[in-house]
C-alpha positions as CSV (number, residue, x, y, z in Angstrom):
1,M,-86.7,10.8,-130.0
2,D,-87.1,6.9,-128.9
3,G,-85.5,5.3,-131.9
4,A,-82.2,6.9,-130.8
5,N,-82.0,4.5,-127.8
6,W,-80.8,1.9,-130.8
7,V,-77.7,4.0,-131.7
8,E,-75.3,3.6,-129.2
9,P,-75.6,-0.2,-128.9
10,F,-75.6,-1.1,-132.5
11,N,-72.3,1.2,-132.6
12,N,-71.1,-0.7,-129.7
13,M,-72.2,-4.4,-131.7
14,Q,-70.2,-3.0,-134.8
15,K,-66.8,-3.3,-133.3
16,W,-67.4,-6.9,-133.0
17,V,-69.1,-7.7,-136.6
18,V,-67.6,-8.9,-139.9
19,K,-68.3,-10.0,-143.1
20,V,-68.0,-13.3,-144.4
21,E,-66.8,-13.8,-148.4
22,L,-66.8,-16.9,-150.5
23,N,-66.1,-17.6,-154.4
24,N,-69.9,-16.1,-155.5
25,S,-71.6,-15.6,-151.6
26,F,-70.9,-13.8,-148.5
27,G,-73.2,-13.4,-145.0
28,T,-72.0,-12.1,-141.8
29,G,-70.2,-12.9,-138.2
30,I,-69.4,-11.5,-135.1
31,L,-66.2,-12.2,-133.5
32,M,-66.6,-13.9,-130.6
33,A,-63.1,-14.2,-128.8
34,Q,-60.0,-14.4,-128.8
35,R,-56.9,-17.2,-127.4
36,E,-53.5,-18.1,-127.4
37,F,-53.3,-21.7,-128.3
38,K,-50.5,-24.1,-128.8
39,G,-48.9,-21.2,-129.0
40,K,-51.1,-19.4,-132.2
41,N,-52.9,-16.8,-131.2
42,E,-56.5,-17.4,-132.7
43,I,-59.9,-16.2,-132.9
44,A,-63.6,-17.2,-132.9
45,I,-65.9,-16.5,-135.0
46,A,-70.0,-17.2,-135.0
47,T,-72.5,-17.0,-138.1
48,A,-74.7,-19.1,-139.6
49,Y,-73.5,-22.9,-141.3
50,H,-75.2,-21.6,-144.4
51,V,-73.6,-19.0,-145.0
52,I,-70.1,-21.2,-145.1
53,K,-71.5,-24.5,-146.0
54,N,-70.4,-23.7,-149.7
55,T,-67.6,-26.4,-150.0
56,K,-66.4,-25.0,-153.9
57,S,-65.3,-22.6,-152.3
58,D,-60.7,-22.5,-151.6
59,F,-61.1,-19.3,-149.8
60,I,-63.0,-17.4,-146.8
61,K,-62.0,-14.1,-146.4
62,I,-62.7,-12.2,-143.4
63,T,-63.2,-8.2,-143.3
64,H,-64.0,-6.7,-139.5
65,Y,-66.0,-4.2,-140.3
66,S,-64.9,-1.0,-137.9
67,T,-61.0,-1.6,-139.2
68,Q,-61.5,-2.7,-142.1
69,K,-58.7,-5.3,-141.7
70,K,-59.1,-8.1,-144.5
71,E,-57.9,-11.3,-143.9
72,T,-58.2,-14.9,-146.6
73,Y,-58.5,-18.1,-145.0
74,Q,-58.2,-22.0,-146.6
75,T,-61.4,-24.0,-145.9
76,N,-60.0,-26.6,-145.7
77,K,-56.3,-25.7,-143.5
78,S,-59.9,-23.8,-141.2
79,L,-61.0,-25.8,-138.3
80,F,-64.9,-25.3,-138.3
81,L,-67.5,-26.7,-135.7
82,H,-70.8,-26.5,-137.1
83,N,-74.5,-27.9,-135.8
84,L,-75.9,-28.5,-139.1
85,E,-79.5,-29.0,-137.5
86,R,-79.7,-25.9,-135.7
87,D,-77.5,-24.3,-139.0
88,L,-75.5,-22.5,-136.4
89,C,-71.2,-22.6,-137.1
90,L,-68.0,-21.3,-135.1
91,M,-65.0,-20.6,-137.1
92,I,-61.9,-20.8,-135.1
93,L,-59.4,-19.1,-137.3
94,E,-55.5,-17.7,-136.7
95,K,-56.0,-13.9,-135.4
96,R,-53.7,-12.3,-137.6
97,N,-53.8,-9.1,-138.1
98,F,-57.4,-8.7,-136.8
99,I,-57.7,-6.0,-133.7
100,L,-60.5,-6.9,-131.2
101,P,-61.6,-4.3,-128.6
102,T,-59.6,-3.9,-125.9
103,E,-61.2,-1.8,-123.9
104,E,-64.6,-3.5,-123.1
105,E,-65.9,-7.5,-123.4
106,L,-68.7,-8.4,-125.9
107,L,-71.7,-9.3,-123.4
108,I,-73.6,-12.6,-124.0
109,M,-76.8,-13.2,-122.7
110,Q,-76.6,-15.0,-119.4
111,D,-78.0,-19.0,-120.0
112,D,-80.2,-18.5,-117.8
113,K,-82.6,-15.8,-119.2
114,I,-84.3,-15.9,-121.3
115,L,-87.2,-12.7,-122.9
116,V,-90.4,-13.2,-124.2
117,P,-92.6,-11.9,-126.4
118,G,-93.2,-8.1,-126.6
119,V,-89.5,-7.1,-126.0
120,Q,-88.0,-5.6,-128.7
121,I,-84.5,-6.0,-130.4
122,G,-81.9,-5.0,-132.7
123,W,-79.8,-7.0,-135.5
124,C,-77.4,-6.0,-138.2
125,G,-75.9,-7.2,-141.6
126,F,-75.0,-7.2,-144.8
127,P,-77.8,-7.2,-146.9
128,G,-77.2,-8.0,-150.5
129,I,-79.1,-4.8,-152.0
130,I,-76.5,-2.9,-150.3
131,E,-74.0,-5.5,-149.7
132,N,-71.1,-3.5,-148.8
133,N,-72.9,-1.7,-146.1
134,L,-73.2,-2.7,-142.5
135,C,-77.3,-2.0,-141.5
136,F,-79.2,-2.0,-138.6
137,F,-82.8,-3.9,-138.4
138,S,-85.6,-4.5,-135.6
139,G,-88.6,-5.7,-134.1
140,H,-90.1,-7.4,-131.5
141,I,-90.6,-11.1,-130.0
142,S,-93.2,-13.1,-131.6
143,S,-92.7,-15.8,-130.0
144,I,-90.1,-18.4,-128.5
145,L,-90.0,-21.7,-129.5
146,K,-90.0,-23.9,-126.9
147,N,-87.6,-27.1,-127.5
148,S,-85.1,-25.0,-128.5
149,G,-85.5,-21.7,-127.1
150,D,-84.8,-20.1,-130.2
151,Y,-86.5,-16.5,-131.0
152,L,-89.1,-16.0,-134.5
153,V,-89.0,-11.7,-134.9
154,D,-91.0,-9.3,-136.8
155,G,-88.7,-8.3,-139.3
156,T,-86.2,-8.6,-142.1
157,A,-83.7,-10.5,-142.6
158,I,-82.5,-10.7,-146.3
159,N,-79.7,-12.2,-148.0
160,G,-76.4,-11.3,-146.6
161,V,-77.6,-10.6,-142.7
162,S,-77.7,-14.9,-142.4
163,G,-74.9,-15.5,-139.6
164,G,-75.6,-11.3,-137.7
165,P,-75.9,-10.8,-134.2
166,A,-79.0,-10.6,-132.7
167,F,-79.0,-8.4,-129.0
168,F,-80.7,-6.3,-127.0
169,K,-80.6,-3.5,-125.7
170,D,-79.6,-3.0,-121.3
171,Q,-78.6,0.5,-120.4
172,N,-77.6,1.5,-124.4
173,K,-75.6,-1.8,-124.3
174,A,-76.0,-4.2,-126.2
175,V,-76.0,-7.8,-124.6
176,L,-75.9,-10.8,-127.7
177,I,-78.9,-12.8,-127.5
178,G,-78.1,-15.6,-131.2
179,I,-77.5,-15.6,-134.3
180,V,-79.8,-14.6,-137.3
181,T,-80.2,-17.8,-139.5
182,N,-83.7,-17.4,-141.7
183,Y,-86.7,-15.7,-142.9
184,I,-89.7,-17.2,-143.3
185,P,-91.7,-16.1,-145.8
186,N,-95.8,-16.2,-145.5
187,L,-96.7,-18.4,-148.5
188,A,-100.4,-19.4,-147.3
189,T,-102.2,-17.0,-150.5
190,G,-99.5,-18.5,-152.9
191,L,-97.6,-15.0,-152.8
192,T,-94.9,-14.3,-150.8
193,L,-96.1,-12.1,-147.9
194,P,-94.6,-10.8,-144.8
195,G,-92.7,-13.5,-142.2
196,L,-90.9,-14.3,-139.4
197,S,-87.0,-13.9,-139.3
198,L,-86.0,-16.9,-136.7
199,I,-82.6,-16.1,-134.2
200,R,-81.0,-18.9,-132.8
201,C,-80.4,-18.6,-129.6
202,I,-76.1,-18.6,-128.5
203,N,-76.5,-20.0,-125.5
204,P,-75.2,-23.7,-126.8
205,Y,-72.8,-22.3,-128.4
206,T,-71.0,-20.4,-125.0
207,K,-68.6,-23.1,-123.4
208,F,-66.7,-22.4,-126.9
209,F,-66.0,-19.0,-126.3
210,D,-64.2,-19.0,-123.4
211,F,-61.3,-18.5,-125.0
212,K,-59.6,-16.3,-122.0
213,S,-56.3,-16.8,-121.5
């Protein structure tokens, strides 16, 4: 059964996924890397900017899905590198008790590689309808936005999935290509009909992800 081919890549990607919670909202994020900087151990978490832009929240809670380790951070003492136009954010936080996979590294698509329409990809996140369950989604690339290198995909991204990793499979390994930021419904008839998901390419942020010491 072809669908079974996504089981291993999804299981692999789960190790890097976190849930991002503020006062009255939540989304998904991905642990990109860790480093030692000025005597402190830090982690970098990528997400969609709109997930964390609620400035009324004094604290942000991060839950590492595979280990269920939880940490709470003060927003005014944390570093958020964001790109409002592209709806991307990189959070630099203290590592604390988080355990990142040591037996493998997170694979990220090379800057010079482009996926073409018709290629199937997967993504995952915590949908609002069942917020504590990490759910898997898949679809095909419908189009590439030439000016940005971002992708439109024929699949669903509902509330809570924003910030989740989108990936393709290479020999049953998950390779990160971007972050889920938006779902664009079809409103042409006045009704909310199935639309397309927007996957923001992760490449512009990879310069921040080289955290190996």
